[in-house]
N, CA, C and O atoms as CSV, one atom per row, in Angstrom:
chain,resi,resn,atom,element,x,y,z
A,1,MET,N,N,-335.994,19.738,-59.162
A,1,MET,CA,C,-335.809,18.313,-59.271
A,1,MET,C,C,-335.839,17.876,-60.735
A,1,MET,O,O,-335.088,16.993,-61.149
A,2,ALA,N,N,-336.706,18.500,-61.497
A,2,ALA,CA,C,-336.805,18.158,-62.914
A,2,ALA,C,C,-335.501,18.495,-63.641
A,2,ALA,O,O,-335.089,17.768,-64.545
A,3,GLN,N,N,-334.852,19.596,-63.249
A,3,GLN,CA,C,-333.588,19.966,-63.872
A,3,GLN,C,C,-332.487,18.960,-63.515
A,3,GLN,O,O,-331.623,18.657,-64.338
A,4,PHE,N,N,-332.529,18.455,-62.299
A,4,PHE,CA,C,-331.549,17.460,-61.882
A,4,PHE,C,C,-331.688,16.184,-62.711
A,4,PHE,O,O,-330.696,15.628,-63.183
A,5,ILE,N,N,-332.921,15.730,-62.881
A,5,ILE,CA,C,-333.172,14.524,-63.680
A,5,ILE,C,C,-332.750,14.745,-65.127
A,5,ILE,O,O,-332.181,13.855,-65.758
A,6,GLU,N,N,-333.031,15.930,-65.647
A,6,GLU,CA,C,-332.628,16.253,-67.013
A,6,GLU,C,C,-331.103,16.272,-67.136
A,6,GLU,O,O,-330.549,15.775,-68.117
A,7,PHE,N,N,-330.420,16.854,-66.125
A,7,PHE,CA,C,-328.959,16.890,-66.135
A,7,PHE,C,C,-328.381,15.482,-66.132
A,7,PHE,O,O,-327.471,15.179,-66.903
A,8,VAL,N,N,-328.920,14.604,-65.247
A,8,VAL,CA,C,-328.435,13.232,-65.170
A,8,VAL,C,C,-328.689,12.503,-66.486
A,8,VAL,O,O,-327.849,11.724,-66.938
A,9,GLY,N,N,-329.839,12.752,-67.097
A,9,GLY,CA,C,-330.150,12.127,-68.383
A,9,GLY,C,C,-329.212,12.572,-69.485
A,9,GLY,O,O,-328.819,11.769,-70.331
A,10,ASN,N,N,-328.848,13.850,-69.483
A,10,ASN,CA,C,-327.961,14.382,-70.515
A,10,ASN,C,C,-326.490,14.055,-70.265
A,10,ASN,O,O,-325.699,13.955,-71.203
A,11,HIS,N,N,-326.135,13.890,-68.998
A,11,HIS,CA,C,-324.731,13.662,-68.632
A,11,HIS,C,C,-324.626,12.405,-67.772
A,11,HIS,O,O,-324.105,12.450,-66.658
A,12,TRP,N,N,-325.113,11.309,-68.284
A,12,TRP,CA,C,-325.164,10.076,-67.503
A,12,TRP,C,C,-323.785,9.525,-67.172
A,12,TRP,O,O,-323.612,8.895,-66.128
A,13,ILE,N,N,-322.810,9.744,-68.028
A,13,ILE,CA,C,-321.451,9.268,-67.748
A,13,ILE,C,C,-320.869,10.039,-66.561
A,13,ILE,O,O,-320.282,9.443,-65.658
A,14,LEU,N,N,-321.032,11.346,-66.565
A,14,LEU,CA,C,-320.546,12.179,-65.471
A,14,LEU,C,C,-321.245,11.802,-64.160
A,14,LEU,O,O,-320.588,11.699,-63.123
A,15,ALA,N,N,-322.558,11.595,-64.192
A,15,ALA,CA,C,-323.304,11.216,-62.990
A,15,ALA,C,C,-322.865,9.854,-62.472
A,15,ALA,O,O,-322.753,9.657,-61.262
A,16,THR,N,N,-322.615,8.917,-63.377
A,16,THR,CA,C,-322.167,7.583,-62.971
A,16,THR,C,C,-320.788,7.648,-62.334
A,16,THR,O,O,-320.541,6.991,-61.323
A,17,LEU,N,N,-319.888,8.434,-62.915
A,17,LEU,CA,C,-318.560,8.603,-62.329
A,17,LEU,C,C,-318.637,9.227,-60.939
A,17,LEU,O,O,-317.920,8.811,-60.029
A,18,TRP,N,N,-319.496,10.213,-60.778
A,18,TRP,CA,C,-319.652,10.874,-59.485
A,18,TRP,C,C,-320.152,9.885,-58.430
A,18,TRP,O,O,-319.620,9.855,-57.320
A,19,VAL,N,N,-321.151,9.089,-58.752
A,19,VAL,CA,C,-321.673,8.083,-57.817
A,19,VAL,C,C,-320.593,7.058,-57.493
A,19,VAL,O,O,-320.447,6.653,-56.340
A,20,GLY,N,N,-319.838,6.638,-58.501
A,20,GLY,CA,C,-318.754,5.680,-58.283
A,20,GLY,C,C,-317.678,6.232,-57.359
A,20,GLY,O,O,-317.166,5.508,-56.505
A,21,LEU,N,N,-317.331,7.505,-57.521
A,21,LEU,CA,C,-316.334,8.124,-56.653
A,21,LEU,C,C,-316.828,8.233,-55.210
A,21,LEU,O,O,-316.063,8.019,-54.270
A,22,VAL,N,N,-318.086,8.560,-55.041
A,22,VAL,CA,C,-318.649,8.640,-53.691
A,22,VAL,C,C,-318.617,7.267,-53.023
A,22,VAL,O,O,-318.249,7.162,-51.853
A,23,ILE,N,N,-318.991,6.233,-53.735
A,23,ILE,CA,C,-318.975,4.876,-53.188
A,23,ILE,C,C,-317.543,4.458,-52.847
A,23,ILE,O,O,-317.304,3.870,-51.792
A,24,ALA,N,N,-316.598,4.757,-53.729
A,24,ALA,CA,C,-315.199,4.418,-53.468
A,24,ALA,C,C,-314.670,5.156,-52.242
A,24,ALA,O,O,-313.932,4.573,-51.448
A,25,LEU,N,N,-315.027,6.405,-52.076
A,25,LEU,CA,C,-314.600,7.186,-50.917
A,25,LEU,C,C,-315.176,6.605,-49.627
A,25,LEU,O,O,-314.464,6.485,-48.630
A,26,VAL,N,N,-316.439,6.249,-49.641
A,26,VAL,CA,C,-317.076,5.671,-48.451
A,26,VAL,C,C,-316.442,4.332,-48.099
A,26,VAL,O,O,-316.176,4.068,-46.927
A,27,LEU,N,N,-316.198,3.489,-49.085
A,27,LEU,CA,C,-315.571,2.194,-48.830
A,27,LEU,C,C,-314.147,2.349,-48.306
A,27,LEU,O,O,-313.745,1.660,-47.369
A,28,HIS,N,N,-313.394,3.253,-48.912
A,28,HIS,CA,C,-312.022,3.490,-48.471
A,28,HIS,C,C,-312.002,4.003,-47.031
A,28,HIS,O,O,-311.202,3.548,-46.214
A,29,ARG,N,N,-312.881,4.946,-46.730
A,29,ARG,CA,C,-312.934,5.534,-45.385
A,29,ARG,C,C,-313.343,4.495,-44.342
A,29,ARG,O,O,-312.806,4.479,-43.234
A,30,SER,N,N,-314.289,3.633,-44.693
A,30,SER,CA,C,-314.743,2.630,-43.730
A,30,SER,C,C,-313.684,1.566,-43.475
A,30,SER,O,O,-313.597,1.039,-42.366
A,31,ARG,N,N,-312.884,1.244,-44.471
A,31,ARG,CA,C,-311.830,0.232,-44.298
A,31,ARG,C,C,-310.655,0.761,-43.506
A,31,ARG,O,O,-310.063,0.026,-42.715
A,32,THR,N,N,-310.308,2.010,-43.701
A,32,THR,CA,C,-309.145,2.568,-43.023
A,32,THR,C,C,-309.482,3.199,-41.686
A,32,THR,O,O,-308.583,3.492,-40.898
A,33,ALA,N,N,-310.752,3.411,-41.419
A,33,ALA,CA,C,-311.143,4.097,-40.198
A,33,ALA,C,C,-311.053,3.201,-38.976
A,33,ALA,O,O,-310.970,3.710,-37.858
A,34,GLY,N,N,-311.066,1.924,-39.140
A,34,GLY,CA,C,-311.043,1.021,-38.003
A,34,GLY,C,C,-312.447,0.759,-37.485
A,34,GLY,O,O,-313.416,1.419,-37.861
A,35,GLU,N,N,-312.513,-0.215,-36.622
A,35,GLU,CA,C,-313.794,-0.612,-36.071
A,35,GLU,C,C,-314.301,0.448,-35.098
A,35,GLU,O,O,-313.520,1.036,-34.349
A,36,ALA,N,N,-315.603,0.686,-35.113
A,36,ALA,CA,C,-316.215,1.640,-34.198
A,36,ALA,C,C,-317.035,0.887,-33.161
A,36,ALA,O,O,-317.773,-0.040,-33.494
A,37,LEU,N,N,-316.900,1.290,-31.907
A,37,LEU,CA,C,-317.644,0.682,-30.818
A,37,LEU,C,C,-318.668,1.657,-30.269
A,37,LEU,O,O,-318.424,2.863,-30.217
A,38,SER,N,N,-319.806,1.136,-29.862
A,38,SER,CA,C,-320.780,1.969,-29.156
A,38,SER,C,C,-320.262,2.186,-27.733
A,38,SER,O,O,-319.288,1.555,-27.323
A,39,CYS,N,N,-320.896,3.055,-27.002
A,39,CYS,CA,C,-320.464,3.328,-25.631
A,39,CYS,C,C,-320.572,2.077,-24.759
A,39,CYS,O,O,-319.690,1.807,-23.943
A,40,GLN,N,N,-321.645,1.322,-24.933
A,40,GLN,CA,C,-321.827,0.114,-24.133
A,40,GLN,C,C,-320.754,-0.933,-24.471
A,40,GLN,O,O,-320.233,-1.600,-23.577
A,41,GLN,N,N,-320.430,-1.073,-25.750
A,41,GLN,CA,C,-319.382,-2.006,-26.150
A,41,GLN,C,C,-318.029,-1.565,-25.593
A,41,GLN,O,O,-317.213,-2.397,-25.196
A,42,ALA,N,N,-317.797,-0.249,-25.567
A,42,ALA,CA,C,-316.539,0.270,-25.021
A,42,ALA,C,C,-316.438,-0.031,-23.529
A,42,ALA,O,O,-315.375,-0.425,-23.049
A,43,VAL,N,N,-317.525,0.148,-22.797
A,43,VAL,CA,C,-317.518,-0.152,-21.359
A,43,VAL,C,C,-317.225,-1.633,-21.131
A,43,VAL,O,O,-316.445,-1.986,-20.246
A,44,MET,N,N,-317.845,-2.491,-21.923
A,44,MET,CA,C,-317.589,-3.927,-21.786
A,44,MET,C,C,-316.133,-4.262,-22.096
A,44,MET,O,O,-315.529,-5.085,-21.409
A,45,LEU,N,N,-315.566,-3.634,-23.125
A,45,LEU,CA,C,-314.170,-3.883,-23.484
A,45,LEU,C,C,-313.231,-3.397,-22.377
A,45,LEU,O,O,-312.231,-4.049,-22.077
A,46,ILE,N,N,-313.552,-2.260,-21.776
A,46,ILE,CA,C,-312.733,-1.739,-20.676
A,46,ILE,C,C,-312.806,-2.682,-19.484
A,46,ILE,O,O,-311.782,-2.991,-18.873
A,47,ASN,N,N,-313.992,-3.136,-19.151
A,47,ASN,CA,C,-314.168,-3.996,-17.970
A,47,ASN,C,C,-313.637,-5.404,-18.180
A,47,ASN,O,O,-313.045,-5.978,-17.266
A,48,ARG,N,N,-313.834,-5.968,-19.352
A,48,ARG,CA,C,-313.446,-7.366,-19.586
A,48,ARG,C,C,-312.015,-7.545,-20.059
A,48,ARG,O,O,-311.360,-8.523,-19.698
A,49,SER,N,N,-311.522,-6.610,-20.866
A,49,SER,CA,C,-310.182,-6.785,-21.455
A,49,SER,C,C,-309.178,-5.755,-20.971
A,49,SER,O,O,-308.066,-5.677,-21.493
A,50,ASP,N,N,-309.564,-4.955,-19.970
A,50,ASP,CA,C,-308.676,-3.927,-19.430
A,50,ASP,C,C,-308.187,-2.978,-20.530
A,50,ASP,O,O,-307.006,-2.639,-20.594
A,51,ALA,N,N,-309.102,-2.565,-21.379
A,51,ALA,CA,C,-308.761,-1.676,-22.493
A,51,ALA,C,C,-308.361,-0.292,-21.978
A,51,ALA,O,O,-308.799,0.145,-20.913
A,52,VAL,N,N,-307.532,0.373,-22.748
A,52,VAL,CA,C,-307.077,1.721,-22.429
A,52,VAL,C,C,-307.838,2.701,-23.308
A,52,VAL,O,O,-307.974,2.488,-24.512
A,53,LEU,N,N,-308.333,3.774,-22.704
A,53,LEU,CA,C,-309.052,4.782,-23.469
A,53,LEU,C,C,-308.119,5.960,-23.727
A,53,LEU,O,O,-307.581,6.551,-22.791
A,54,LEU,N,N,-307.933,6.293,-24.990
A,54,LEU,CA,C,-307.080,7.411,-25.393
A,54,LEU,C,C,-307.972,8.566,-25.816
A,54,LEU,O,O,-308.726,8.458,-26.783
A,55,ASP,N,N,-307.882,9.675,-25.087
A,55,ASP,CA,C,-308.668,10.872,-25.377
A,55,ASP,C,C,-307.798,11.827,-26.176
A,55,ASP,O,O,-306.752,12.259,-25.691
A,56,ILE,N,N,-308.212,12.164,-27.395
A,56,ILE,CA,C,-307.380,13.002,-28.271
A,56,ILE,C,C,-307.907,14.434,-28.391
A,56,ILE,O,O,-307.492,15.174,-29.283
A,57,ARG,N,N,-308.811,14.822,-27.503
A,57,ARG,CA,C,-309.337,16.192,-27.554
A,57,ARG,C,C,-308.318,17.180,-26.986
A,57,ARG,O,O,-307.315,16.782,-26.393
A,58,GLU,N,N,-308.584,18.448,-27.174
A,58,GLU,CA,C,-307.712,19.489,-26.637
A,58,GLU,C,C,-307.796,19.509,-25.111
A,58,GLU,O,O,-308.757,18.994,-24.538
A,59,LYS,N,N,-306.797,20.101,-24.450
A,59,LYS,CA,C,-306.710,20.082,-22.990
A,59,LYS,C,C,-307.924,20.701,-22.320
A,59,LYS,O,O,-308.406,20.165,-21.322
A,60,LYS,N,N,-308.428,21.803,-22.832
A,60,LYS,CA,C,-309.572,22.460,-22.177
A,60,LYS,C,C,-310.825,21.580,-22.246
A,60,LYS,O,O,-311.620,21.556,-21.306
A,61,ASP,N,N,-310.999,20.857,-23.359
A,61,ASP,CA,C,-312.127,19.934,-23.476
A,61,ASP,C,C,-311.936,18.735,-22.547
A,61,ASP,O,O,-312.888,18.262,-21.926
A,62,PHE,N,N,-310.700,18.250,-22.460
A,62,PHE,CA,C,-310.390,17.124,-21.585
A,62,PHE,C,C,-310.654,17.498,-20.128
A,62,PHE,O,O,-311.236,16.712,-19.380
A,63,ASP,N,N,-310.227,18.699,-19.722
A,63,ASP,CA,C,-310.426,19.145,-18.349
A,63,ASP,C,C,-311.901,19.381,-18.028
A,63,ASP,O,O,-312.307,19.269,-16.871
A,64,ALA,N,N,-312.702,19.706,-19.035
A,64,ALA,CA,C,-314.126,19.944,-18.819
A,64,ALA,C,C,-314.879,18.653,-18.525
A,64,ALA,O,O,-315.964,18.697,-17.945
A,65,GLY,N,N,-314.337,17.524,-18.904
A,65,GLY,CA,C,-314.961,16.241,-18.625
A,65,GLY,C,C,-314.349,15.150,-19.471
A,65,GLY,O,O,-314.319,15.245,-20.698
A,66,HIS,N,N,-313.855,14.102,-18.811
A,66,HIS,CA,C,-313.250,12.987,-19.532
A,66,HIS,C,C,-313.628,11.673,-18.842
A,66,HIS,O,O,-314.087,11.662,-17.700
A,67,ILE,N,N,-313.429,10.598,-19.544
A,67,ILE,CA,C,-313.741,9.270,-19.023
A,67,ILE,C,C,-312.660,8.888,-18.018
A,67,ILE,O,O,-311.484,9.195,-18.212
A,68,VAL,N,N,-313.064,8.221,-16.950
A,68,VAL,CA,C,-312.164,7.827,-15.868
A,68,VAL,C,C,-310.974,7.035,-16.413
A,68,VAL,O,O,-311.130,6.144,-17.247
A,69,ASP,N,N,-309.798,7.377,-15.927
A,69,ASP,CA,C,-308.532,6.702,-16.256
A,69,ASP,C,C,-308.148,6.786,-17.727
A,69,ASP,O,O,-307.356,5.968,-18.196
A,70,SER,N,N,-308.683,7.744,-18.462
A,70,SER,CA,C,-308.295,7.870,-19.865
A,70,SER,C,C,-306.939,8.565,-19.973
A,70,SER,O,O,-306.581,9.405,-19.148
A,71,VAL,N,N,-306.209,8.194,-20.999
A,71,VAL,CA,C,-304.907,8.794,-21.297
A,71,VAL,C,C,-305.162,9.962,-22.244
A,71,VAL,O,O,-305.875,9.820,-23.237
A,72,HIS,N,N,-304.575,11.118,-21.931
A,72,HIS,CA,C,-304.812,12.299,-22.760
A,72,HIS,C,C,-303.577,12.634,-23.591
A,72,HIS,O,O,-302.517,12.961,-23.057
A,73,ILE,N,N,-303.740,12.546,-24.903
A,73,ILE,CA,C,-302.735,13.021,-25.854
A,73,ILE,C,C,-303.506,13.742,-26.954
A,73,ILE,O,O,-304.248,13.100,-27.698
A,74,PRO,N,N,-303.349,15.071,-27.076
A,74,PRO,CA,C,-304.079,15.796,-28.114
A,74,PRO,C,C,-303.738,15.287,-29.514
A,74,PRO,O,O,-302.618,14.844,-29.769
A,75,MET,N,N,-304.700,15.354,-30.400
A,75,MET,CA,C,-304.535,14.829,-31.759
A,75,MET,C,C,-303.340,15.446,-32.470
A,75,MET,O,O,-302.608,14.743,-33.165
A,76,ASN,N,N,-303.132,16.744,-32.308
A,76,ASN,CA,C,-302.039,17.405,-33.023
A,76,ASN,C,C,-300.659,17.005,-32.493
A,76,ASN,O,O,-299.652,17.319,-33.127
A,77,LYS,N,N,-300.590,16.316,-31.342
A,77,LYS,CA,C,-299.313,15.863,-30.791
A,77,LYS,C,C,-299.187,14.346,-30.795
A,77,LYS,O,O,-298.180,13.809,-30.331
A,78,LEU,N,N,-300.186,13.653,-31.306
A,78,LEU,CA,C,-300.203,12.191,-31.238
A,78,LEU,C,C,-299.030,11.565,-31.981
A,78,LEU,O,O,-298.424,10.618,-31.479
A,79,GLY,N,N,-298.702,12.064,-33.145
A,79,GLY,CA,C,-297.602,11.498,-33.925
A,79,GLY,C,C,-296.276,11.533,-33.192
A,79,GLY,O,O,-295.492,10.588,-33.284
A,80,SER,N,N,-296.015,12.605,-32.468
A,80,SER,CA,C,-294.738,12.737,-31.764
A,80,SER,C,C,-294.759,12.078,-30.386
A,80,SER,O,O,-293.700,11.808,-29.820
A,81,ARG,N,N,-295.943,11.815,-29.837
A,81,ARG,CA,C,-296.039,11.244,-28.493
A,81,ARG,C,C,-296.550,9.802,-28.482
A,81,ARG,O,O,-296.929,9.290,-27.429
A,82,VAL,N,N,-296.562,9.151,-29.632
A,82,VAL,CA,C,-297.067,7.779,-29.714
A,82,VAL,C,C,-296.219,6.818,-28.880
A,82,VAL,O,O,-296.705,5.761,-28.477
A,83,SER,N,N,-294.976,7.168,-28.620
A,83,SER,CA,C,-294.105,6.304,-27.804
A,83,SER,C,C,-294.612,6.186,-26.368
A,83,SER,O,O,-294.285,5.216,-25.685
A,84,GLU,N,N,-295.395,7.140,-25.901
A,84,GLU,CA,C,-295.961,7.076,-24.551
A,84,GLU,C,C,-296.969,5.938,-24.420
A,84,GLU,O,O,-297.283,5.509,-23.310
A,85,LEU,N,N,-297.464,5.457,-25.530
A,85,LEU,CA,C,-298.469,4.396,-25.512
A,85,LEU,C,C,-297.865,3.004,-25.663
A,85,LEU,O,O,-298.595,2.012,-25.645
A,86,GLU,N,N,-296.550,2.914,-25.811
A,86,GLU,CA,C,-295.886,1.619,-26.016
A,86,GLU,C,C,-296.208,0.625,-24.903
A,86,GLU,O,O,-296.317,-0.575,-25.156
A,87,LYS,N,N,-296.361,1.114,-23.680
A,87,LYS,CA,C,-296.634,0.209,-22.560
A,87,LYS,C,C,-298.033,-0.398,-22.638
A,87,LYS,O,O,-298.330,-1.360,-21.929
A,88,TYR,N,N,-298.895,0.158,-23.494
A,88,TYR,CA,C,-300.258,-0.361,-23.667
A,88,TYR,C,C,-300.417,-1.178,-24.949
A,88,TYR,O,O,-301.539,-1.482,-25.352
A,89,LYS,N,N,-299.323,-1.530,-25.582
A,89,LYS,CA,C,-299.385,-2.188,-26.882
A,89,LYS,C,C,-300.101,-3.537,-26.837
A,89,LYS,O,O,-300.718,-3.939,-27.824
A,90,ALA,N,N,-300.029,-4.233,-25.715
A,90,ALA,CA,C,-300.669,-5.545,-25.592
A,90,ALA,C,C,-302.158,-5.445,-25.276
A,90,ALA,O,O,-302.886,-6.432,-25.381
A,91,LYS,N,N,-302.611,-4.249,-24.888
A,91,LYS,CA,C,-304.009,-4.057,-24.510
A,91,LYS,C,C,-304.790,-3.427,-25.658
A,91,LYS,O,O,-304.207,-2.770,-26.521
A,92,PRO,N,N,-306.108,-3.625,-25.673
A,92,PRO,CA,C,-306.928,-2.904,-26.660
A,92,PRO,C,C,-306.918,-1.402,-26.339
A,92,PRO,O,O,-306.935,-1.008,-25.173
A,93,ILE,N,N,-306.892,-0.593,-27.363
A,93,ILE,CA,C,-306.918,0.859,-27.198
A,93,ILE,C,C,-308.183,1.391,-27.861
A,93,ILE,O,O,-308.466,1.095,-29.021
A,94,ILE,N,N,-308.936,2.183,-27.100
A,94,ILE,CA,C,-310.146,2.829,-27.618
A,94,ILE,C,C,-309.830,4.311,-27.761
A,94,ILE,O,O,-309.458,4.961,-26.784
A,95,VAL,N,N,-309.972,4.845,-28.952
A,95,VAL,CA,C,-309.675,6.244,-29.220
A,95,VAL,C,C,-310.981,7.039,-29.179
A,95,VAL,O,O,-311.962,6.685,-29.833
A,96,ALA,N,N,-310.971,8.119,-28.400
A,96,ALA,CA,C,-312.164,8.960,-28.268
A,96,ALA,C,C,-311.825,10.407,-28.593
A,96,ALA,O,O,-310.805,10.939,-28.156
A,97,CYS,N,N,-312.698,11.026,-29.363
A,97,CYS,CA,C,-312.573,12.452,-29.642
A,97,CYS,C,C,-313.903,13.105,-29.265
A,97,CYS,O,O,-314.701,12.507,-28.542
A,98,ARG,N,N,-314.144,14.301,-29.738
A,98,ARG,CA,C,-315.369,14.992,-29.349
A,98,ARG,C,C,-316.601,14.382,-30.002
A,98,ARG,O,O,-317.581,14.094,-29.315
A,99,LEU,N,N,-316.570,14.180,-31.324
A,99,LEU,CA,C,-317.737,13.691,-32.061
A,99,LEU,C,C,-317.530,12.338,-32.733
A,99,LEU,O,O,-318.465,11.802,-33.327
A,100,GLY,N,N,-316.349,11.787,-32.653
A,100,GLY,CA,C,-316.084,10.504,-33.280
A,100,GLY,C,C,-315.542,10.602,-34.689
A,100,GLY,O,O,-315.450,9.592,-35.386
A,101,GLN,N,N,-315.178,11.807,-35.125
A,101,GLN,CA,C,-314.686,11.987,-36.487
A,101,GLN,C,C,-313.168,12.053,-36.551
A,101,GLN,O,O,-312.566,11.489,-37.464
A,102,GLN,N,N,-312.543,12.726,-35.605
A,102,GLN,CA,C,-311.085,12.834,-35.606
A,102,GLN,C,C,-310.424,11.518,-35.217
A,102,GLN,O,O,-309.265,11.276,-35.553
A,103,SER,N,N,-311.147,10.687,-34.522
A,103,SER,CA,C,-310.560,9.439,-34.038
A,103,SER,C,C,-310.152,8.514,-35.182
A,103,SER,O,O,-309.286,7.659,-34.999
A,104,THR,N,N,-310.758,8.668,-36.350
A,104,THR,CA,C,-310.364,7.819,-37.482
A,104,THR,C,C,-308.914,8.086,-37.882
A,104,THR,O,O,-308.176,7.156,-38.205
A,105,ASP,N,N,-308.510,9.346,-37.859
A,105,ASP,CA,C,-307.126,9.689,-38.184
A,105,ASP,C,C,-306.170,9.178,-37.111
A,105,ASP,O,O,-305.064,8.737,-37.420
A,106,ALA,N,N,-306.595,9.238,-35.856
A,106,ALA,CA,C,-305.761,8.737,-34.759
A,106,ALA,C,C,-305.574,7.225,-34.862
A,106,ALA,O,O,-304.484,6.712,-34.605
A,107,VAL,N,N,-306.636,6.513,-35.239
A,107,VAL,CA,C,-306.538,5.062,-35.417
A,107,VAL,C,C,-305.517,4.744,-36.509
A,107,VAL,O,O,-304.718,3.821,-36.359
A,108,LYS,N,N,-305.540,5.499,-37.599
A,108,LYS,CA,C,-304.561,5.289,-38.679
A,108,LYS,C,C,-303.131,5.493,-38.183
A,108,LYS,O,O,-302.238,4.712,-38.511
A,109,ILE,N,N,-302.920,6.538,-37.398
A,109,ILE,CA,C,-301.580,6.827,-36.877
A,109,ILE,C,C,-301.106,5.688,-35.976
A,109,ILE,O,O,-299.964,5.240,-36.074
A,110,LEU,N,N,-301.994,5.228,-35.102
A,110,LEU,CA,C,-301.615,4.157,-34.181
A,110,LEU,C,C,-301.364,2.840,-34.909
A,110,LEU,O,O,-300.433,2.108,-34.573
A,111,LYS,N,N,-302.192,2.542,-35.903
A,111,LYS,CA,C,-301.985,1.301,-36.657
A,111,LYS,C,C,-300.682,1.352,-37.446
A,111,LYS,O,O,-299.995,0.337,-37.566
A,112,SER,N,N,-300.333,2.509,-37.981
A,112,SER,CA,C,-299.074,2.626,-38.715
A,112,SER,C,C,-297.871,2.556,-37.772
A,112,SER,O,O,-296.756,2.265,-38.203
A,113,ALA,N,N,-298.103,2.827,-36.477
A,113,ALA,CA,C,-297.029,2.744,-35.480
A,113,ALA,C,C,-296.901,1.333,-34.904
A,113,ALA,O,O,-296.064,1.089,-34.035
A,114,GLY,N,N,-297.732,0.402,-35.388
A,114,GLY,CA,C,-297.598,-0.979,-34.964
A,114,GLY,C,C,-298.636,-1.459,-33.961
A,114,GLY,O,O,-298.583,-2.613,-33.534
A,115,PHE,N,N,-299.563,-0.619,-33.579
A,115,PHE,CA,C,-300.628,-1.030,-32.671
A,115,PHE,C,C,-301.680,-1.779,-33.477
A,115,PHE,O,O,-302.168,-1.276,-34.489
A,116,GLU,N,N,-302.028,-2.975,-33.030
A,116,GLU,CA,C,-302.951,-3.793,-33.813
A,116,GLU,C,C,-304.386,-3.725,-33.318
A,116,GLU,O,O,-305.315,-3.708,-34.127
A,117,ASN,N,N,-304.583,-3.685,-32.021
A,117,ASN,CA,C,-305.928,-3.733,-31.458
A,117,ASN,C,C,-306.388,-2.326,-31.088
A,117,ASN,O,O,-306.451,-1.973,-29.910
A,118,VAL,N,N,-306.708,-1.526,-32.105
A,118,VAL,CA,C,-307.132,-0.143,-31.901
A,118,VAL,C,C,-308.527,0.030,-32.500
A,118,VAL,O,O,-308.764,-0.320,-33.656
A,119,VAL,N,N,-309.438,0.567,-31.708
A,119,VAL,CA,C,-310.800,0.846,-32.158
A,119,VAL,C,C,-311.152,2.277,-31.791
A,119,VAL,O,O,-310.434,2.921,-31.026
A,120,ARG,N,N,-312.243,2.767,-32.329
A,120,ARG,CA,C,-312.656,4.131,-32.020
A,120,ARG,C,C,-314.026,4.136,-31.364
A,120,ARG,O,O,-314.845,3.247,-31.599
A,121,LEU,N,N,-314.265,5.136,-30.548
A,121,LEU,CA,C,-315.540,5.290,-29.861
A,121,LEU,C,C,-316.502,6.010,-30.801
A,121,LEU,O,O,-316.297,7.173,-31.146
A,122,SER,N,N,-317.533,5.315,-31.201
A,122,SER,CA,C,-318.512,5.884,-32.125
A,122,SER,C,C,-319.262,7.026,-31.444
A,122,SER,O,O,-319.826,6.847,-30.365
A,123,GLY,N,N,-319.266,8.176,-32.064
A,123,GLY,CA,C,-319.956,9.329,-31.500
A,123,GLY,C,C,-319.133,10.114,-30.507
A,123,GLY,O,O,-319.540,11.195,-30.083
A,124,GLY,N,N,-317.985,9.592,-30.130
A,124,GLY,CA,C,-317.069,10.294,-29.243
A,124,GLY,C,C,-317.632,10.572,-27.862
A,124,GLY,O,O,-318.564,9.911,-27.403
A,125,ILE,N,N,-317.043,11.567,-27.211
A,125,ILE,CA,C,-317.447,11.933,-25.860
A,125,ILE,C,C,-318.854,12.521,-25.859
A,125,ILE,O,O,-319.558,12.436,-24.853
A,126,THR,N,N,-319.264,13.106,-26.955
A,126,THR,CA,C,-320.627,13.639,-27.047
A,126,THR,C,C,-321.649,12.524,-26.897
A,126,THR,O,O,-322.642,12.683,-26.187
A,127,GLU,N,N,-321.415,11.399,-27.558
A,127,GLU,CA,C,-322.302,10.243,-27.438
A,127,GLU,C,C,-322.237,9.671,-26.021
A,127,GLU,O,O,-323.262,9.281,-25.460
A,128,TRP,N,N,-321.039,9.620,-25.445
A,128,TRP,CA,C,-320.855,9.127,-24.083
A,128,TRP,C,C,-321.698,9.977,-23.121
A,128,TRP,O,O,-322.404,9.454,-22.259
A,129,ARG,N,N,-321.603,11.294,-23.292
A,129,ARG,CA,C,-322.352,12.219,-22.431
A,129,ARG,C,C,-323.862,12.063,-22.636
A,129,ARG,O,O,-324.618,12.100,-21.665
A,130,SER,N,N,-324.306,11.890,-23.870
A,130,SER,CA,C,-325.738,11.760,-24.136
A,130,SER,C,C,-326.302,10.444,-23.605
A,130,SER,O,O,-327.502,10.345,-23.353
A,131,ASP,N,N,-325.445,9.427,-23.432
A,131,ASP,CA,C,-325.872,8.162,-22.829
A,131,ASP,C,C,-325.843,8.222,-21.305
A,131,ASP,O,O,-326.065,7.214,-20.634
A,132,ASN,N,N,-325.568,9.406,-20.763
A,132,ASN,CA,C,-325.517,9.640,-19.306
A,132,ASN,C,C,-324.495,8.758,-18.603
A,132,ASN,O,O,-324.721,8.303,-17.482
A,133,LEU,N,N,-323.377,8.521,-19.263
A,133,LEU,CA,C,-322.284,7.772,-18.657
A,133,LEU,C,C,-321.369,8.752,-17.921
A,133,LEU,O,O,-321.301,9.923,-18.295
A,134,PRO,N,N,-320.674,8.301,-16.893
A,134,PRO,CA,C,-319.940,9.234,-16.025
A,134,PRO,C,C,-318.705,9.833,-16.689
A,134,PRO,O,O,-317.997,9.180,-17.455
A,135,LEU,N,N,-318.480,11.096,-16.366
A,135,LEU,CA,C,-317.287,11.823,-16.785
A,135,LEU,C,C,-316.641,12.430,-15.546
A,135,LEU,O,O,-317.337,12.814,-14.606
A,136,VAL,N,N,-315.329,12.516,-15.541
A,136,VAL,CA,C,-314.584,13.106,-14.446
A,136,VAL,C,C,-314.172,14.511,-14.876
A,136,VAL,O,O,-313.732,14.723,-16.006
A,137,GLN,N,N,-314.320,15.463,-13.964
A,137,GLN,CA,C,-313.907,16.846,-14.251
A,137,GLN,C,C,-312.789,17.232,-13.331
A,137,GLN,O,O,-312.775,16.855,-12.159
A,138,LYS,N,N,-311.838,17.993,-13.865
A,138,LYS,CA,C,-310.716,18.461,-13.026
A,138,LYS,C,C,-311.110,19.711,-12.292
A,138,LYS,O,O,-310.309,20.262,-11.536
């Protein structure tokens, strides 16, 4: 720890730039990632606004357990299959992945395709499962 403090003292410009870059990265990521909903907020949005849940996990993960009535389009095919979601353009779309990290990229793709009301499920299906919410298995 003493060496770290000494390094920062000797190279304060470099340390300041590093902190500034980290802050800029966090701000940029939070602005472009879209709004995140908790599982309870997602359930309320589904029940009150007839929201559509888009599951972007791989097929084997989707078959192992998914949220009722969710639409499955794997993340690696989302760009080419975004036209399948055109019929849901007027509804809110909730994007869910395994841990809630890949969904940020999916939200960007959907927003660039003209979808305005797109949010992501915070914590993904893992959080949904840990909250003991129901999953359907094939």
